[in-house]
C-alpha positions in Angstrom: -24.8 -54.9 15.5 -27.7 -53.6 17.5 -27.6 -56.4 20.1 -23.9 -55.7 20.9 -24.6 -52.0 21.3 -27.3 -52.8 23.8 -25.1 -55.3 25.6 -22.4 -52.6 25.8 -24.9 -50.3 27.5 -25.8 -53.1 29.9 -22.2 -53.8 30.7 -21.4 -50.2 31.4 -24.5 -49.7 33.5 -23.8 -52.9 35.5 -20.2 -51.8 36.1 -21.3 -48.3 37.2 -23.9 -49.7 39.6 -21.6 -52.2 41.1 -18.8 -49.6 41.4 -21.2 -47.3 43.3 -22.6 -50.1 45.4 -19.3 -51.6 46.6 -18.1 -48.5 48.6 -21.5 -48.4 50.3 -21.1 -52.1 51.3 -17.5 -51.4 52.6 -18.6 -48.3 54.4 -21.3 -50.2 56.4 -18.8 -53.0 57.1 -21.5 -55.3 58.6 -22.0 -58.5 56.6 -25.4 -59.1 58.1 -26.7 -55.7 57.0 -25.1 -55.7 53.5 -25.7 -59.3 52.4 -28.6 -58.3 50.3 -26.5 -55.7 48.5 -23.9 -58.3 47.7 -26.6 -60.5 46.3 -27.7 -57.7 44.0 -24.2 -57.4 42.6 -24.3 -61.1 41.7 -27.7 -60.6 40.1 -26.5 -57.7 38.1 -23.6 -59.8 36.8 -25.9 -62.6 36.0 -28.2 -60.3 34.0 -25.3 -58.9 32.1 -24.1 -62.5 31.4 -27.5 -63.5 30.1 -27.5 -60.4 27.9 -24.1 -61.4 26.5 -25.4 -64.9 25.6 -28.4 -63.4 23.9 -26.2 -61.0 21.9 -23.9 -63.8 20.9 -26.9 -66.0 19.8 -28.1 -63.2 17.5 -24.6 -63.0 16.0 -24.3 -66.8 15.5 -27.9 -67.2 14.3 -29.2 -64.0 12.8 -32.8 -63.5 12.1 -33.9 -64.2 8.6 -35.3 -61.4 6.5 -39.0 -61.7 5.8 -39.9 -63.0 2.3 -41.0 -60.3 -0.2 -44.7 -60.1 -0.7 -45.9 -61.7 -4.0 -48.4 -58.9 -4.5 -45.5 -56.4 -5.0 
């Protein structure tokens, strides 16, 4: 399904971004200076989670096909 392919892209991009951000946070090793970066990791995870819920909702309740036009 289209929604799940999009979610797959979102999940991969979230994982890559978090994987690149984590070493930067550890390199700085100052909680005061990297707190905002950690918050962004949480936001990325939340966005991916919301996207998963949307994809699941499209699976459970698919859109109806539009009715055929009576004019043919």
